[in-house]
N, C-alpha and C positions, 0 to 999 in steps of 0.2 A: 637649354633654356627653353619657356615653355612661353607658348604661346596665348594671348586673350581669346577665349573660347565665344569671344562677342563680335569685338571689333581689327583681335589678327596683329595687334602690336604685342612686342618681340619684349620677354621680361627688364633685358638689359640696359630699357629704354626707358627706364623708372627710377625712379630715387626711391617709392614708395613698394614696403614686401608686397603689394597685393593680395587676394584673399581666394578659395576655396568655395565653393558652390553644391549642393548637388543636385542634380538638373538631371530629369527628369526624359523619358522616351520613351516616345507611345512605344506600340508592339505594331514590326513590318512586318510583311512577310510569308503570312500565314501565324508571328509566331505569336501566344495563345498571353502574354501580362508583357509592360512596361517594365522599363530596365533603366534605374538612378544611377548616374554617373556621376565623378568629380569630379568635376570645370574649373579652373583654374581661367581667374577673372584680373585686370590691372584694376582698376576702380570697382564700388563699391555701385556705382552706377552698371557702369558693362554687368555686373554681376545681378544687377535686377530688372533689371531687360534681356538677356539672358533664361532667370528663371520662368519669366513672361512672357517670353517666344513654347518657350517649353510650355507651360502650363495652353497658351491658348493659341500660339503657332506664329504660323513667321509672317504671311496673315493680316496687318497691326487696323486695319481696316471691318476684319473682322471680332475683330474680339469685343464681350461686351461690354468692357473698360476702358475707359484713359490709361494710357502710363503712368501718369499722374495719383489716378481714382487705386489702381494695382501698388507700386509706392506707397501712396499711404496708408496701407494692409503693414508695410513694415513686413518684409517677406523676410529677412534677412535675420531678424529674429530668431530667429529656430535656431540660424548658423550664425552664429556669431564668431565661430573660433578664427581669428586670424591668424593667417600665415606665416609662419618661424623666418626670419630674410636668409636668406644662404652666409654660409662662411664668406665667400668671399666677396660680396658687400659689404659684410663687417669691417672685415678688410679697410673693403677698400673708405667708408668713412675713419676711421684711426691712422690710416698712414699718412701720414702731411709729405708733401712734394715742394722742395723747393724748386721755386725759380732765377735764374739768373738770368738778367737782361742789361745784355750788355750792346751801349753804344756807338 
């Protein structure tokens, strides 16, 4: 089970399959280059926020643009691959459960 990179929501709490985003991590502790990580996000909005944080840092008041302006630049269009739902999720959708109610 995966957890959303931005908000921490577990994968099982959602009906949608979510999406993966490629986030760039800055060089730290003497590293000479930055690294790209593929992270799972529960919604497109969480993916946009994760991309903005990786680009500009955690302190949003220091960003040169607002989150709405960053969203308008369409950062998700370059990585539009949606994550395929897992087999357990598909089985839950196709399995019908009957509930008997007795009074």
